[in-house]
Biopython code that builds the backbone (N, CA, C, O; Angstrom):
import numpy as np
from Bio.PDB.StructureBuilder import StructureBuilder

atoms = [
    (1, "MET", "N", (101.326, 81.180, 113.760)),
    (1, "MET", "CA", (102.698, 81.477, 113.425)),
    (1, "MET", "C", (103.100, 83.017, 113.286)),
    (1, "MET", "O", (102.346, 83.723, 112.617)),
    (2, "SER", "N", (103.863, 83.405, 113.680)),
    (2, "SER", "CA", (103.969, 85.097, 113.464)),
    (2, "SER", "C", (104.975, 85.184, 112.336)),
    (2, "SER", "O", (105.730, 84.273, 111.995)),
    (3, "ILE", "N", (104.906, 86.196, 111.885)),
    (3, "ILE", "CA", (105.619, 86.673, 110.631)),
    (3, "ILE", "C", (107.058, 87.443, 110.898)),
    (3, "ILE", "O", (107.000, 88.608, 111.293)),
    (4, "PRO", "N", (108.031, 86.975, 110.743)),
    (4, "PRO", "CA", (108.976, 87.649, 111.086)),
    (4, "PRO", "C", (109.140, 88.925, 110.671)),
    (4, "PRO", "O", (108.665, 89.284, 109.594)),
    (5, "ARG", "N", (109.801, 89.736, 111.438)),
    (5, "ARG", "CA", (109.918, 91.182, 111.216)),
    (5, "ARG", "C", (111.328, 91.534, 110.904)),
    (5, "ARG", "O", (112.148, 91.495, 111.822)),
    (6, "THR", "N", (111.676, 91.853, 109.773)),
    (6, "THR", "CA", (113.097, 92.065, 109.258)),
    (6, "THR", "C", (113.496, 93.406, 108.922)),
    (6, "THR", "O", (114.686, 93.638, 108.708)),
    (7, "LYS", "N", (112.467, 94.482, 108.840)),
    (7, "LYS", "CA", (112.883, 95.908, 108.706)),
    (7, "LYS", "C", (112.946, 96.653, 109.927)),
    (7, "LYS", "O", (112.268, 96.298, 110.891)),
    (8, "GLY", "N", (113.700, 97.654, 109.977)),
    (8, "GLY", "CA", (114.084, 98.413, 111.225)),
    (8, "GLY", "C", (113.660, 100.040, 110.943)),
    (8, "GLY", "O", (113.829, 100.547, 109.833)),
    (9, "LEU", "N", (113.114, 100.753, 112.038)),
    (9, "LEU", "CA", (112.921, 102.012, 111.733)),
    (9, "LEU", "C", (113.665, 102.765, 113.249)),
    (9, "LEU", "O", (113.492, 102.339, 114.391)),
    (10, "SER", "N", (114.456, 103.897, 112.877)),
    (10, "SER", "CA", (114.650, 104.475, 114.392)),
    (10, "SER", "C", (114.713, 106.057, 114.041)),
    (10, "SER", "O", (114.762, 106.538, 112.909)),
    (11, "THR", "N", (114.700, 106.735, 115.241)),
    (11, "THR", "CA", (114.569, 108.051, 115.122)),
    (11, "THR", "C", (115.373, 108.590, 116.721)),
    (11, "THR", "O", (115.550, 107.925, 117.741)),
    (12, "LYS", "N", (115.662, 109.729, 116.488)),
    (12, "LYS", "CA", (116.507, 110.268, 117.621)),
    (12, "LYS", "C", (115.577, 111.293, 118.512)),
    (12, "LYS", "O", (115.052, 112.300, 118.037)),
    (13, "LEU", "N", (115.452, 110.851, 119.948)),
    (13, "LEU", "CA", (114.853, 111.668, 120.836)),
    (13, "LEU", "C", (115.568, 112.390, 121.944)),
    (13, "LEU", "O", (116.684, 112.000, 122.288)),
    (14, "THR", "N", (114.926, 113.533, 122.587)),
    (14, "THR", "CA", (115.802, 113.767, 123.411)),
    (14, "THR", "C", (115.285, 112.938, 124.797)),
    (14, "THR", "O", (114.262, 112.253, 124.823)),
    (15, "ASP", "N", (116.236, 113.148, 125.988)),
    (15, "ASP", "CA", (115.880, 112.436, 127.071)),
    (15, "ASP", "C", (114.626, 112.732, 127.444)),
    (15, "ASP", "O", (114.003, 111.753, 127.854)),
    (16, "ASP", "N", (114.000, 113.827, 127.440)),
    (16, "ASP", "CA", (112.611, 114.098, 127.729)),
    (16, "ASP", "C", (111.596, 113.509, 126.989)),
    (16, "ASP", "O", (110.669, 112.948, 127.573)),
    (17, "GLU", "N", (111.646, 113.560, 125.884)),
    (17, "GLU", "CA", (111.059, 112.975, 124.824)),
    (17, "GLU", "C", (110.929, 111.270, 124.888)),
    (17, "GLU", "O", (109.895, 110.663, 124.612)),
    (18, "TYR", "N", (112.049, 110.720, 125.261)),
    (18, "TYR", "CA", (112.234, 109.188, 125.549)),
    (18, "TYR", "C", (111.433, 109.059, 126.682)),
    (18, "TYR", "O", (110.474, 108.295, 126.566)),
    (19, "THR", "N", (111.610, 109.678, 127.856)),
    (19, "THR", "CA", (110.854, 109.465, 129.049)),
    (19, "THR", "C", (109.461, 109.590, 128.929)),
    (19, "THR", "O", (108.700, 108.965, 129.668)),
    (20, "GLU", "N", (108.997, 110.503, 127.877)),
    (20, "GLU", "CA", (107.607, 110.720, 127.783)),
    (20, "GLU", "C", (106.876, 109.452, 127.165)),
    (20, "GLU", "O", (105.866, 108.885, 127.581)),
    (21, "LEU", "N", (107.696, 109.148, 126.011)),
    (21, "LEU", "CA", (107.345, 107.916, 125.237)),
    (21, "LEU", "C", (107.287, 106.466, 126.214)),
    (21, "LEU", "O", (106.386, 105.632, 126.120)),
    (22, "GLU", "N", (108.142, 106.399, 126.907)),
    (22, "GLU", "CA", (108.098, 105.437, 127.895)),
    (22, "GLU", "C", (107.069, 105.262, 128.677)),
    (22, "GLU", "O", (106.598, 104.151, 128.919)),
    (23, "GLY", "N", (106.555, 106.532, 129.217)),
    (23, "GLY", "CA", (105.462, 106.604, 130.283)),
    (23, "GLY", "C", (104.174, 106.233, 129.454)),
    (23, "GLY", "O", (103.315, 105.499, 129.943)),
    (24, "ALA", "N", (104.067, 106.741, 128.228)),
    (24, "ALA", "CA", (102.826, 106.260, 127.190)),
    (24, "ALA", "C", (102.876, 104.944, 126.909)),
    (24, "ALA", "O", (101.773, 104.413, 126.775)),
    (25, "ALA", "N", (103.888, 104.210, 126.771)),
    (25, "ALA", "CA", (103.807, 102.682, 126.660)),
    (25, "ALA", "C", (103.555, 102.151, 127.714)),
    (25, "ALA", "O", (103.036, 101.049, 127.538)),
    (26, "GLY", "N", (103.673, 102.404, 128.674)),
    (26, "GLY", "CA", (103.153, 101.771, 129.779)),
    (26, "GLY", "C", (103.790, 100.230, 130.108)),
    (26, "GLY", "O", (104.999, 100.105, 130.304)),
    (27, "GLU", "N", (102.942, 99.166, 130.146)),
    (27, "GLU", "CA", (103.694, 97.966, 130.592)),
    (27, "GLU", "C", (104.304, 97.548, 129.399)),
    (27, "GLU", "O", (105.253, 96.788, 129.593)),
    (28, "GLN", "N", (104.014, 97.853, 128.018)),
    (28, "GLN", "CA", (104.752, 97.396, 126.876)),
    (28, "GLN", "C", (106.107, 97.748, 126.762)),
    (28, "GLN", "O", (106.631, 98.648, 127.419)),
    (29, "THR", "N", (106.655, 97.074, 125.966)),
    (29, "THR", "CA", (108.021, 97.405, 125.699)),
    (29, "THR", "C", (107.922, 98.654, 124.773)),
    (29, "THR", "O", (106.887, 98.669, 124.106)),
    (30, "LEU", "N", (108.849, 99.808, 124.564)),
    (30, "LEU", "CA", (108.968, 100.924, 123.722)),
    (30, "LEU", "C", (108.622, 100.362, 122.483)),
    (30, "LEU", "O", (107.529, 100.591, 121.963)),
    (31, "SER", "N", (109.542, 99.587, 121.933)),
    (31, "SER", "CA", (109.345, 99.119, 120.443)),
    (31, "SER", "C", (108.199, 98.626, 120.208)),
    (31, "SER", "O", (107.755, 99.022, 119.130)),
    (32, "VAL", "N", (107.365, 97.759, 120.892)),
    (32, "VAL", "CA", (105.934, 97.199, 120.624)),
    (32, "VAL", "C", (105.066, 98.449, 120.447)),
    (32, "VAL", "O", (104.463, 98.734, 119.412)),
    (33, "TRP", "N", (105.074, 99.152, 121.569)),
    (33, "TRP", "CA", (104.213, 100.386, 121.387)),
    (33, "TRP", "C", (104.249, 101.206, 120.516)),
    (33, "TRP", "O", (103.242, 101.751, 120.063)),
    (34, "ALA", "N", (105.609, 101.462, 120.079)),
    (34, "ALA", "CA", (105.661, 102.400, 119.030)),
    (34, "ALA", "C", (105.376, 101.888, 117.438)),
    (34, "ALA", "O", (105.210, 102.623, 116.464)),
    (35, "ARG", "N", (105.370, 100.694, 117.461)),
    (35, "ARG", "CA", (104.854, 99.838, 116.400)),
    (35, "ARG", "C", (103.575, 99.958, 116.132)),
    (35, "ARG", "O", (103.093, 100.332, 115.063)),
    (36, "GLU", "N", (102.961, 99.615, 117.184)),
    (36, "GLU", "CA", (101.372, 99.740, 117.033)),
    (36, "GLU", "C", (100.941, 101.152, 117.006)),
    (36, "GLU", "O", (99.801, 101.349, 116.585)),
    (37, "VAL", "N", (101.629, 102.152, 117.369)),
    (37, "VAL", "CA", (100.999, 103.614, 117.217)),
    (37, "VAL", "C", (101.341, 104.056, 115.899)),
    (37, "VAL", "O", (100.552, 104.854, 115.393)),
    (38, "LEU", "N", (102.469, 103.671, 115.147)),
    (38, "LEU", "CA", (102.833, 104.095, 113.949)),
    (38, "LEU", "C", (101.695, 103.258, 112.757)),
    (38, "LEU", "O", (101.123, 103.844, 111.838)),
    (39, "LEU", "N", (101.585, 101.912, 113.044)),
    (39, "LEU", "CA", (100.738, 101.362, 112.321)),
    (39, "LEU", "C", (99.150, 101.731, 112.249)),
    (39, "LEU", "O", (98.408, 101.672, 111.267)),
    (40, "LYS", "N", (98.869, 102.107, 113.511)),
    (40, "LYS", "CA", (97.579, 102.409, 113.493)),
    (40, "LYS", "C", (97.528, 103.942, 112.965)),
    (40, "LYS", "O", (96.504, 104.294, 112.380)),
    (41, "ALA", "N", (98.511, 104.804, 113.131)),
    (41, "ALA", "CA", (98.242, 106.002, 112.423)),
    (41, "ALA", "C", (98.278, 105.842, 110.805)),
    (41, "ALA", "O", (97.545, 106.509, 110.075)),
    (42, "ALA", "N", (98.964, 105.139, 110.453)),
    (42, "ALA", "CA", (99.047, 104.962, 108.913)),
    (42, "ALA", "C", (97.811, 104.288, 108.364)),
    (42, "ALA", "O", (97.359, 104.640, 107.275)),
    (43, "ARG", "N", (97.218, 103.278, 109.120)),
    (43, "ARG", "CA", (95.926, 102.682, 108.820)),
    (43, "ARG", "C", (94.871, 103.752, 108.836)),
    (43, "ARG", "O", (94.051, 103.819, 107.920)),
    (44, "GLN", "N", (94.863, 104.622, 109.883)),
    (44, "GLN", "CA", (93.857, 105.650, 110.016)),
    (44, "GLN", "C", (93.824, 106.596, 109.117)),
    (44, "GLN", "O", (92.759, 107.160, 108.864)),
    (45, "GLN", "N", (95.175, 106.978, 108.384)),
    (45, "GLN", "CA", (95.101, 107.945, 107.363)),
    (45, "GLN", "C", (94.732, 107.304, 106.136)),
    (45, "GLN", "O", (94.382, 108.042, 105.215)),
    (46, "ALA", "N", (94.746, 106.085, 105.958)),
    (46, "ALA", "CA", (94.236, 105.218, 104.610)),
    (46, "ALA", "C", (92.732, 105.337, 104.909)),
    (46, "ALA", "O", (92.013, 105.519, 103.926)),
    (47, "ALA", "N", (92.190, 105.268, 106.031)),
    (47, "ALA", "CA", (90.575, 105.075, 106.177)),
    (47, "ALA", "C", (90.193, 106.592, 106.129)),
    (47, "ALA", "O", (89.121, 106.818, 105.569)),
    (48, "GLU", "N", (90.869, 107.657, 106.607)),
    (48, "GLU", "CA", (90.431, 108.919, 106.401)),
    (48, "GLU", "C", (90.319, 109.188, 104.748)),
    (48, "GLU", "O", (89.364, 109.800, 104.267)),
    (49, "SER", "N", (91.315, 108.701, 104.019)),
    (49, "SER", "CA", (91.420, 109.104, 102.738)),
    (49, "SER", "C", (90.164, 108.551, 101.904)),
    (49, "SER", "O", (89.601, 109.278, 101.085)),
    (50, "VAL", "N", (89.718, 107.126, 102.167)),
    (50, "VAL", "CA", (88.398, 106.604, 101.970)),
    (50, "VAL", "C", (87.127, 107.342, 102.212)),
    (50, "VAL", "O", (86.244, 107.513, 101.373)),
    (51, "VAL", "N", (87.123, 107.841, 103.671)),
    (51, "VAL", "CA", (85.852, 108.579, 103.934)),
    (51, "VAL", "C", (85.885, 109.899, 103.026)),
    (51, "VAL", "O", (84.872, 110.316, 102.466)),
    (52, "VAL", "N", (87.110, 110.508, 102.930)),
    (52, "VAL", "CA", (87.140, 111.721, 102.047)),
    (52, "VAL", "C", (86.496, 111.528, 100.795)),
    (52, "VAL", "O", (85.636, 112.272, 100.326)),
    (53, "ALA", "N", (86.973, 110.443, 100.250)),
    (53, "ALA", "CA", (86.715, 110.347, 98.819)),
    (53, "ALA", "C", (85.318, 109.847, 98.575)),
    (53, "ALA", "O", (84.748, 110.033, 97.500)),
    (54, "GLU", "N", (84.844, 109.289, 99.464)),
    (54, "GLU", "CA", (83.155, 109.093, 99.420)),
    (54, "GLU", "C", (82.440, 110.162, 99.838)),
    (54, "GLU", "O", (81.241, 110.198, 99.559)),
    (55, "VAL", "N", (82.977, 111.108, 100.500)),
    (55, "VAL", "CA", (82.095, 112.451, 100.739)),
    (55, "VAL", "C", (82.281, 113.408, 99.584)),
    (55, "VAL", "O", (81.312, 114.039, 99.160)),
    (56, "LEU", "N", (83.445, 113.538, 99.073)),
    (56, "LEU", "CA", (83.512, 114.109, 97.678)),
    (56, "LEU", "C", (82.946, 113.711, 96.498)),
    (56, "LEU", "O", (82.685, 114.533, 95.619)),
    (57, "ALA", "N", (82.692, 112.359, 96.362)),
    (57, "ALA", "CA", (81.958, 111.803, 95.341)),
    (57, "ALA", "C", (80.499, 111.848, 95.422)),
    (57, "ALA", "O", (79.783, 111.679, 94.435)),
    (58, "LEU", "N", (79.967, 112.127, 96.854)),
    (58, "LEU", "CA", (78.545, 112.164, 97.140)),
    (58, "LEU", "C", (78.246, 113.751, 96.853)),
    (58, "LEU", "O", (77.147, 114.173, 96.491)),
    (59, "ARG", "N", (79.415, 114.563, 97.077)),
    (59, "ARG", "CA", (79.223, 115.811, 96.755)),
    (59, "ARG", "C", (79.065, 116.401, 95.295)),
    (59, "ARG", "O", (78.392, 117.351, 94.893)),
    (60, "THR", "N", (80.007, 115.421, 94.555)),
    (60, "THR", "CA", (79.799, 115.664, 93.016)),
    (60, "THR", "C", (78.395, 115.201, 92.642)),
    (60, "THR", "O", (77.596, 116.014, 92.178)),
    (61, "ILE", "N", (78.127, 114.155, 92.795)),
    (61, "ILE", "CA", (76.567, 113.894, 92.508)),
    (61, "ILE", "C", (75.553, 114.806, 92.911)),
    (61, "ILE", "O", (74.697, 115.294, 92.172)),
    (62, "LEU", "N", (75.692, 114.994, 94.054)),
    (62, "LEU", "CA", (74.434, 115.880, 94.825)),
    (62, "LEU", "C", (74.610, 117.159, 93.863)),
    (62, "LEU", "O", (73.580, 117.581, 93.338)),
    (63, "LEU", "N", (75.869, 117.837, 93.575)),
    (63, "LEU", "CA", (75.928, 119.029, 93.049)),
    (63, "LEU", "C", (75.323, 119.111, 91.606)),
    (63, "LEU", "O", (74.507, 119.932, 91.187)),
    (64, "ASN", "N", (75.902, 118.091, 90.959)),
    (64, "ASN", "CA", (75.388, 117.756, 89.405)),
    (64, "ASN", "C", (73.881, 117.732, 89.514)),
    (64, "ASN", "O", (73.181, 118.495, 88.849)),
    (65, "LEU", "N", (73.449, 116.949, 90.262)),
    (65, "LEU", "CA", (71.663, 116.704, 90.354)),
    (65, "LEU", "C", (71.241, 117.932, 90.480)),
    (65, "LEU", "O", (70.364, 118.282, 89.690)),
    (66, "GLN", "N", (71.749, 118.947, 91.519)),
    (66, "GLN", "CA", (71.228, 119.976, 91.741)),
    (66, "GLN", "C", (71.152, 120.908, 90.528)),
    (66, "GLN", "O", (70.196, 121.622, 90.227)),
    (67, "TYR", "N", (72.505, 120.762, 89.777)),
    (67, "TYR", "CA", (72.503, 121.687, 88.736)),
    (67, "TYR", "C", (71.742, 121.500, 87.653)),
    (67, "TYR", "O", (71.342, 122.436, 86.960)),
    (68, "ALA", "N", (71.415, 119.945, 87.369)),
    (68, "ALA", "CA", (70.497, 119.389, 86.217)),
    (68, "ALA", "C", (69.014, 120.009, 86.559)),
    (68, "ALA", "O", (68.228, 120.478, 85.734)),
    (69, "GLN", "N", (68.851, 119.913, 87.774)),
    (69, "GLN", "CA", (67.338, 120.080, 88.006)),
    (69, "GLN", "C", (67.225, 121.538, 88.008)),
    (69, "GLN", "O", (66.130, 121.941, 87.618)),
    (70, "SER", "N", (67.984, 122.342, 88.310)),
    (70, "SER", "CA", (67.917, 123.760, 88.153)),
    (70, "SER", "C", (67.828, 124.171, 86.751)),
    (70, "SER", "O", (67.247, 125.227, 86.499)),
    (71, "ALA", "N", (68.333, 123.467, 85.805)),
    (71, "ALA", "CA", (68.422, 123.684, 84.397)),
    (71, "ALA", "C", (67.525, 123.043, 83.848)),
    (71, "ALA", "O", (67.542, 122.961, 82.620)),
    (72, "GLY", "N", (66.580, 122.463, 84.540)),
    (72, "GLY", "CA", (65.166, 121.810, 83.943)),
    (72, "GLY", "C", (65.679, 120.372, 83.270)),
    (72, "GLY", "O", (64.899, 119.750, 82.548)),
    (73, "GLU", "N", (66.779, 119.958, 83.487)),
    (73, "GLU", "CA", (67.122, 118.577, 82.877)),
    (73, "GLU", "C", (66.315, 117.502, 83.421)),
    (73, "GLU", "O", (66.004, 117.525, 84.612)),
    (74, "ASP", "N", (65.919, 116.485, 82.592)),
    (74, "ASP", "CA", (65.422, 115.166, 83.086)),
    (74, "ASP", "C", (66.467, 114.308, 83.715)),
    (74, "ASP", "O", (67.501, 114.020, 83.113)),
    (75, "ILE", "N", (66.240, 113.959, 84.745)),
    (75, "ILE", "CA", (67.444, 112.949, 85.396)),
    (75, "ILE", "C", (67.082, 111.428, 85.092)),
    (75, "ILE", "O", (66.517, 110.770, 85.966)),
    (76, "THR", "N", (67.365, 110.931, 84.002)),
    (76, "THR", "CA", (67.125, 109.437, 83.716)),
    (76, "THR", "C", (67.985, 108.673, 84.425)),
    (76, "THR", "O", (68.983, 109.160, 84.956)),
    (77, "ALA", "N", (67.627, 107.214, 84.507)),
    (77, "ALA", "CA", (68.682, 106.266, 84.880)),
    (77, "ALA", "C", (69.988, 105.936, 84.356)),
    (77, "ALA", "O", (70.873, 105.309, 84.939)),
    (78, "GLU", "N", (70.012, 106.428, 83.189)),
    (78, "GLU", "CA", (71.133, 106.578, 82.488)),
    (78, "GLU", "C", (72.258, 107.606, 83.052)),
    (78, "GLU", "O", (73.391, 107.327, 83.443)),
    (79, "ARG", "N", (71.651, 108.813, 82.987)),
    (79, "ARG", "CA", (71.971, 110.067, 83.378)),
    (79, "ARG", "C", (72.815, 109.801, 84.817)),
    (79, "ARG", "O", (73.983, 110.053, 85.110)),
    (80, "MET", "N", (71.699, 109.171, 85.601)),
    (80, "MET", "CA", (72.254, 109.142, 87.148)),
    (80, "MET", "C", (73.557, 108.247, 87.097)),
    (80, "MET", "O", (74.467, 108.470, 87.897)),
    (81, "GLN", "N", (73.645, 107.300, 86.220)),
    (81, "GLN", "CA", (74.578, 106.353, 86.403)),
    (81, "GLN", "C", (75.931, 106.903, 85.771)),
    (81, "GLN", "O", (77.055, 106.624, 86.189)),
    (82, "GLN", "N", (75.642, 107.711, 84.719)),
    (82, "GLN", "CA", (77.154, 108.398, 84.381)),
    (82, "GLN", "C", (77.355, 109.483, 85.579)),
    (82, "GLN", "O", (78.509, 109.881, 85.745)),
    (83, "LEU", "N", (76.371, 109.979, 86.399)),
    (83, "LEU", "CA", (76.951, 110.880, 87.346)),
    (83, "LEU", "C", (77.703, 110.076, 88.529)),
    (83, "LEU", "O", (78.675, 110.572, 89.097)),
    (84, "ILE", "N", (77.230, 108.900, 88.837)),
    (84, "ILE", "CA", (77.989, 107.950, 89.664)),
    (84, "ILE", "C", (79.277, 107.377, 89.169)),
    (84, "ILE", "O", (80.255, 107.198, 89.894)),
    (85, "ASP", "N", (79.228, 107.117, 87.972)),
    (85, "ASP", "CA", (80.441, 106.591, 87.434)),
    (85, "ASP", "C", (81.633, 107.637, 87.545)),
    (85, "ASP", "O", (82.749, 107.405, 88.010)),
    (86, "ARG", "N", (81.117, 108.960, 86.968)),
    (86, "ARG", "CA", (82.025, 109.953, 86.982)),
    (86, "ARG", "C", (82.451, 110.228, 88.609)),
    (86, "ARG", "O", (83.662, 110.222, 88.830)),
    (87, "ALA", "N", (81.738, 110.416, 89.512)),
    (87, "ALA", "CA", (82.228, 110.487, 90.737)),
    (87, "ALA", "C", (83.056, 109.538, 91.299)),
    (87, "ALA", "O", (84.009, 109.855, 92.011)),
    (88, "ASP", "N", (82.734, 108.268, 91.004)),
    (88, "ASP", "CA", (83.575, 107.192, 91.447)),
    (88, "ASP", "C", (84.976, 107.235, 90.758)),
    (88, "ASP", "O", (86.023, 106.929, 91.328)),
    (89, "ARG", "N", (84.892, 107.557, 89.758)),
    (89, "ARG", "CA", (86.253, 107.513, 88.706)),
    (89, "ARG", "C", (87.321, 108.485, 89.488)),
    (89, "ARG", "O", (88.504, 108.146, 89.513)),
    (90, "ASP", "N", (86.881, 109.733, 90.146)),
    (90, "ASP", "CA", (87.573, 110.699, 90.394)),
    (90, "ASP", "C", (87.855, 110.824, 91.558)),
    (90, "ASP", "O", (88.783, 111.553, 91.908)),
    (91, "ARG", "N", (86.968, 110.003, 92.576)),
    (91, "ARG", "CA", (86.942, 110.537, 93.954)),
    (91, "ARG", "C", (88.286, 110.320, 94.657)),
    (91, "ARG", "O", (88.626, 111.142, 95.508)),
    (92, "PHE", "N", (89.113, 109.232, 94.356)),
    (92, "PHE", "CA", (90.366, 108.917, 94.993)),
    (92, "PHE", "C", (91.476, 109.991, 94.790)),
    (92, "PHE", "O", (92.312, 110.311, 95.636)),
    (93, "THR", "N", (91.332, 110.570, 93.346)),
    (93, "THR", "CA", (92.562, 111.448, 93.185)),
    (93, "THR", "C", (92.063, 113.023, 93.854)),
    (93, "THR", "O", (92.902, 113.739, 94.400)),
    (94, "ARG", "N", (90.938, 113.347, 93.761)),
    (94, "ARG", "CA", (90.229, 114.462, 94.592)),
    (94, "ARG", "C", (90.608, 114.538, 95.830)),
    (94, "ARG", "O", (91.161, 115.497, 96.369)),
    (95, "ALA", "N", (90.236, 113.254, 96.419)),
    (95, "ALA", "CA", (90.504, 112.946, 97.594)),
    (95, "ALA", "C", (91.864, 113.331, 98.239)),
    (95, "ALA", "O", (91.976, 113.969, 99.286)),
    (96, "ALA", "N", (92.986, 112.812, 97.400)),
    (96, "ALA", "CA", (94.390, 112.953, 97.678)),
    (96, "ALA", "C", (94.947, 114.193, 97.696)),
    (96, "ALA", "O", (95.810, 114.603, 98.471)),
    (97, "GLU", "N", (94.215, 114.984, 96.475)),
    (97, "GLU", "CA", (94.467, 116.520, 96.230)),
    (97, "GLU", "C", (94.052, 117.346, 97.456)),
    (97, "GLU", "O", (94.776, 118.211, 97.947)),
    (98, "ARG", "N", (92.856, 117.023, 97.907)),
    (98, "ARG", "CA", (92.379, 117.871, 99.198)),
    (98, "ARG", "C", (93.371, 117.667, 100.332)),
    (98, "ARG", "O", (94.083, 118.549, 100.812)),
    (99, "LEU", "N", (93.327, 116.375, 100.703)),
    (99, "LEU", "CA", (94.125, 115.792, 101.991)),
    (99, "LEU", "C", (95.629, 116.650, 101.790)),
    (99, "LEU", "O", (96.062, 117.266, 102.763)),
    (100, "ALA", "N", (96.313, 116.658, 100.630)),
    (100, "ALA", "CA", (97.528, 117.191, 100.385)),
    (100, "ALA", "C", (97.332, 118.482, 100.666)),
    (100, "ALA", "O", (98.208, 118.958, 101.389)),
    (101, "GLU", "N", (96.332, 119.336, 100.282)),
    (101, "GLU", "CA", (96.127, 120.919, 100.375)),
    (101, "GLU", "C", (95.926, 121.078, 102.000)),
    (101, "GLU", "O", (96.512, 122.008, 102.553)),
    (102, "ALA", "N", (95.239, 120.328, 102.648)),
    (102, "ALA", "CA", (95.179, 120.493, 104.234)),
    (102, "ALA", "C", (96.379, 120.323, 104.745)),
    (102, "ALA", "O", (96.708, 121.115, 105.628)),
    (103, "ALA", "N", (97.152, 119.472, 104.417)),
    (103, "ALA", "CA", (98.382, 119.027, 105.086)),
    (103, "ALA", "C", (99.532, 120.172, 104.709)),
    (103, "ALA", "O", (100.453, 120.443, 105.480)),
    (104, "ALA", "N", (99.382, 120.680, 103.667)),
    (104, "ALA", "CA", (100.165, 121.804, 103.374)),
    (104, "ALA", "C", (99.933, 123.085, 104.338)),
    (104, "ALA", "O", (100.820, 123.868, 104.678)),
    (105, "LYS", "N", (98.569, 123.147, 104.712)),
    (105, "LYS", "CA", (98.154, 124.244, 105.308)),
    (105, "LYS", "C", (98.370, 124.056, 106.780)),
    (105, "LYS", "O", (98.262, 124.963, 107.605)),
    (106, "GLY", "N", (98.716, 122.677, 107.079)),
    (106, "GLY", "CA", (98.876, 122.436, 108.502)),
    (106, "GLY", "C", (97.455, 122.051, 109.449)),
    (106, "GLY", "O", (97.276, 122.137, 110.663)),
    (107, "VAL", "N", (96.570, 121.606, 108.375)),
    (107, "VAL", "CA", (95.094, 121.143, 109.091)),
    (107, "VAL", "C", (95.222, 119.672, 109.173)),
    (107, "VAL", "O", (95.578, 118.932, 108.256)),
    (108, "ARG", "N", (94.887, 119.326, 110.393)),
    (108, "ARG", "CA", (94.620, 118.053, 110.505)),
    (108, "ARG", "C", (93.236, 117.442, 111.114)),
    (108, "ARG", "O", (93.075, 116.224, 111.180)),
]
sb = StructureBuilder()
sb.init_structure("model")
sb.init_model(0)
sb.init_chain("A")
sb.init_seg("    ")
for serial, (resi, resn, name, xyz) in enumerate(atoms, 1):
    if name == "N":
        sb.init_residue(resn, " ", resi, " ")
    sb.init_atom(name, np.array(xyz, "f"), 0.0, 1.0, " ", f" {name:<3s}", serial, name[0])
structure = sb.get_structure()
């Protein structure tokens, strides 16, 4: 059973842009193709955020471990868990900040 779609989205295009999108849609209707492309792009951005968050968490843990080691600190299981918890707590906020910075600079 399909879920009814009740919301609409529209945009204005030039004749050339419309023709270009029709060609990209191929055998699909333009609206089906556009919906799939938009949803794929939105989901990809969400996945990118998770990957960036995980990389930043790993970076945080690695740098803190390296710093502690160079300072001669013992890394106990408790200290390691603290580093992991801190990295996990901050990762999505930091990822959102980094992605926003990149978007502001036009980096994709």
